[in-house]
C-alpha positions as CSV (number, residue, x, y, z in Angstrom):
1,N,84.2,146.6,131.4
2,E,86.0,143.3,131.0
3,D,84.1,140.2,129.8
4,L,86.1,137.7,131.8
5,L,85.3,135.0,134.3
6,R,88.5,133.8,136.0
7,Y,89.2,131.6,139.0
8,T,92.6,131.0,140.6
9,G,93.1,128.5,143.4
10,K,96.2,127.2,145.2
11,V,96.9,124.5,147.7
12,G,100.4,124.7,149.4
13,L,102.6,123.2,152.0
14,Q,105.4,125.4,153.5
15,A,108.9,124.3,152.4
16,A,111.0,127.1,153.8
17,N,110.6,130.7,155.0
18,K,108.7,132.1,152.0
19,W,108.6,129.1,149.8
20,Y,105.7,126.7,149.4
21,Y,105.2,123.4,147.5
22,T,102.1,124.3,145.5
23,V,99.4,122.9,143.2
24,Q,97.8,125.7,141.3
25,L,94.5,125.8,139.3
26,L,93.6,128.5,136.8
27,A,90.3,128.5,134.9
28,Y,88.8,131.2,132.8
29,T,86.3,131.9,130.0
30,Q,84.0,134.8,129.1
31,F,80.3,135.5,129.7
32,S,78.8,136.8,126.4
33,R,79.3,136.4,122.7
34,G,82.2,138.2,121.1
35,F,81.9,140.0,117.7
36,K,84.0,142.2,115.5
37,A,83.0,145.5,113.9
38,N,80.5,145.1,111.0
39,D,80.6,141.3,111.3
40,I,77.7,139.2,112.4
41,R,79.7,136.1,113.0
42,T,80.5,134.9,116.5
43,Y,84.2,134.9,117.3
44,S,84.0,133.8,120.9
45,D,81.4,132.9,123.5
46,F,80.8,131.3,126.9
47,L,83.0,128.2,127.1
48,S,84.4,129.1,123.6
49,P,87.2,129.1,124.6
50,F,87.4,127.7,128.1
51,N,90.9,127.2,129.6
52,I,91.9,125.1,132.5
53,N,95.5,125.1,133.6
54,V,97.0,122.9,136.4
55,G,100.6,123.4,137.6
56,I,102.7,121.7,140.2
57,G,105.7,123.6,141.5
58,M,106.7,126.1,144.2
59,D,105.2,129.4,145.3
60,Y,107.3,132.4,146.6
61,K,105.7,135.0,148.9
62,V,107.0,138.5,147.9
63,E,107.5,141.2,150.5
64,A,109.8,144.0,149.6
65,F,110.4,147.8,150.1
66,D,108.9,147.8,153.6
67,K,106.0,145.6,152.4
68,K,105.0,148.2,149.8
69,L,105.6,145.5,147.1
70,T,103.6,142.3,148.0
71,G,102.3,139.3,146.2
72,T,103.3,135.8,145.0
73,V,105.4,134.2,142.3
74,N,104.6,130.7,141.2
75,L,107.1,128.4,139.3
76,S,105.5,125.3,137.9
77,P,107.9,123.1,135.9
78,V,105.1,120.6,135.4
79,A,101.9,122.0,134.0
80,L,98.9,120.9,131.9
81,N,96.8,123.3,129.8
82,Y,93.4,122.2,128.5
83,R,91.6,124.4,126.0
84,Y,88.0,123.7,125.1
85,V,85.7,125.3,122.5
86,D,82.0,124.5,122.9
87,R,80.9,126.0,119.6
88,K,81.7,124.0,116.4
89,L,84.8,125.2,114.6
90,F,84.2,126.0,110.9
91,P,87.0,125.4,108.4
92,N,89.0,128.4,107.2
93,E,87.5,128.4,103.7
94,N,84.2,129.8,105.2
95,K,86.0,133.1,105.7
96,G,84.5,135.7,103.5
97,K,81.2,133.9,102.9
98,V,77.9,135.4,104.1
99,A,77.1,133.8,107.5
100,A,74.0,133.4,109.5
101,D,73.7,135.0,112.9
102,N,74.5,131.7,114.7
103,V,77.5,130.9,112.7
104,S,80.8,130.8,114.6
105,W,84.1,131.7,113.0
106,F,87.2,130.3,114.7
107,P,90.3,130.5,112.6
108,S,93.4,128.8,114.2
109,R,93.6,131.6,116.7
110,Y,92.9,129.2,119.6
111,G,95.4,126.7,118.4
112,I,92.7,124.1,117.9
113,D,92.5,122.2,114.7
114,D,89.4,122.7,112.5
115,G,86.5,120.4,113.4
116,K,87.9,119.7,116.9
117,H,86.7,121.0,120.2
118,Y,89.7,120.8,122.5
119,K,93.5,120.9,122.8
120,L,95.6,119.4,125.6
121,D,99.1,120.7,126.1
122,P,101.7,119.5,128.7
123,G,104.4,122.1,129.5
124,S,105.6,124.5,132.2
125,Q,104.4,127.9,133.5
126,V,105.3,130.9,135.5
127,T,102.7,133.2,137.2
128,A,103.1,136.3,139.3
129,D,100.5,138.5,141.1
130,L,102.0,141.6,142.5
131,T,100.8,144.9,144.1
132,W,103.2,147.8,144.5
133,K,102.1,150.9,146.5
134,L,104.3,153.4,144.9
135,S,103.0,156.3,147.0
136,E,99.9,157.2,149.0
137,T,98.1,158.0,145.8
138,V,99.6,155.7,143.1
139,Q,99.4,151.9,143.1
140,W,100.5,149.4,140.5
141,K,98.9,145.9,140.2
142,S,100.4,143.4,137.9
143,R,99.5,139.9,136.8
144,F,102.0,137.9,134.7
145,W,101.4,134.4,133.2
146,A,103.6,132.5,130.8
147,F,103.0,129.0,129.6
148,T,105.2,127.0,127.2
149,S,104.6,123.6,125.7
150,F,106.7,121.6,123.2
151,D,105.3,123.5,120.3
152,R,103.8,126.9,121.4
153,A,104.2,129.7,123.9
154,E,101.6,131.9,125.5
155,I,102.3,135.1,127.6
156,E,99.9,137.5,129.3
157,W,100.9,140.6,131.3
158,E,98.1,142.7,132.8
159,N,99.1,146.1,134.4
160,T,96.8,148.4,136.2
161,F,98.0,151.8,137.4
162,Q,95.6,153.3,139.9
163,L,95.7,157.0,140.8
164,K,93.7,158.1,143.8
165,V,92.3,161.5,143.0
166,S,90.3,161.9,146.2
167,K,88.8,159.7,148.9
168,Y,86.2,158.3,146.6
169,I,87.4,159.0,143.0
170,T,90.2,157.0,141.3
171,A,91.6,157.0,137.8
172,N,93.0,153.8,136.2
173,I,95.3,153.1,133.3
174,F,95.2,149.5,132.0
175,L,98.0,148.0,129.8
176,Y,97.8,144.4,128.6
177,P,100.3,143.0,126.1
178,R,99.7,139.3,125.1
179,F,101.7,136.8,123.0
180,D,100.4,133.6,121.6
181,D,102.0,131.8,118.7
182,G,99.0,129.4,118.6
183,N,97.0,132.2,117.0
184,A,96.9,133.1,113.4
185,H,99.9,135.3,112.4
186,D,99.1,139.0,111.9
187,D,101.0,140.9,109.3
188,D,101.5,143.9,111.5
189,L,101.7,142.6,115.1
190,G,102.8,139.0,114.4
191,Y,101.7,136.9,117.4
192,W,101.3,139.9,119.7
193,Q,98.1,141.5,120.9
194,F,97.6,144.7,122.8
195,K,94.8,146.1,124.9
196,E,94.8,149.5,126.7
197,Y,92.2,151.8,128.3
198,T,91.8,154.5,130.9
199,S,88.9,155.0,133.3
200,I,87.8,157.2,136.1
201,G,85.2,156.3,138.7
202,L,84.1,155.9,142.2
203,S,86.0,153.6,144.6
204,Y,85.3,152.7,148.3
205,S,87.5,150.5,150.4
206,F,86.5,148.8,153.6
């Protein structure tokens, strides 16, 4: 499963054949508390963090390879990113101390200063939502989002490869690289994060 609540909304006015003047809203958070292995401290929670991103730009409707590749690409040279953390941020020196069950541990991974609850960043962004039907049995879905401000950059690229085994059974491979230099620097991966998993289950389309 994926603990993610995400909303994407667009309002557009056609400018040319496949181009639209667009205002785009992205909002996302998670549903339940996030922990790490053998650690009772809370690292994330509902509205901790909560991100809202508003972009003004142009949307391009993608149709290629006999409409096997479809989707949209949005270019927003003017964007505003608001990041909010409902739980109190504890200073970094709390790391390593024994914590109660309700203690939150938020190092600078969210780019928010200790003791504060929000960060507001102006910048620009690019988003793309694409679906490519490679064959009758294989499909690739991709979501790309990149935001840059005057002092940080954040990139997400979700990729789902779906293999149709039979009419009702599908297998999925999910690959998700992410870059955020507002996070704490990792000695091995730097500012990169990676998530990958495979699944097989029932699927019914109507």
